[in-house]
C-alpha positions, 0 to 999 in steps of 0.5 A: 513513534513513527512506523518503520519498514521493520515494524510494518513488515512484522505486521505483515508477517503476523497479520497478512501472511499471504503477502509475507510468503509472496515476498511483499515488503515495505522498503521505505516510508515517510509522512508523504511516500511509501515504497514497497518491493516484491520480487518474481519468484515461483511462489508468486508467478502466473502461468505466463512467467510473470508476477500474478496480478494479485501479488502486484495488488498486495504490494501496491495496497501496502504502499498506501495502506502503510501511509494510512496506518502512519497518519492514524498512528500520528493522530492518536485517535482510534480510526478504522480503515478500509479499502472500499474500492480499487482499480488497476492498469497493467502496462507491461509484464511484471518480472524481476523486482518491482517497486510500488511507490505511493506519494499520497501521504498529504491526501490521507493526512487531510482525510484523517484530520477531517474525520477526527475533527468532524467525526464523519467518514472520509474517503481518499483515493490513493495511487501506487505506481509499480516500476520494474528494475529497468525503470519501466512502469508495469502497473498502476493501482488506485485504491479508495480508502475510507477512514472514520473515527471509531465511536 
């Protein structure tokens, strides 16, 4: 059974409460793409009245991580997942509602298939781009995911 936004959002409530209380939600997921959303509010702002970088990071990471979780579930195997590295670029103040989109489902599917076939850990860089309500890019995050079949 495929993961759905409601299942991931419940997971966030139970296992990632800081993301939940900051307003991070999964809006859409399929095999290739995931979209998360978060709206600027008092709870997640910085002193400059824009969204705190770490909140953007949580939303961006969830857009990549949801794809990883979805592929692991599809594999039917016990696969560990962990962020080994990340980098981010901020190009505009994040105000209003920001949507983060990751379209790297095929990349992580290949990495999980390789770890299942070989038993060796794999890494995969995934990108998530944050866009504001006006269609302007505010930040881009890259996460290096490591996946390995549990033995």
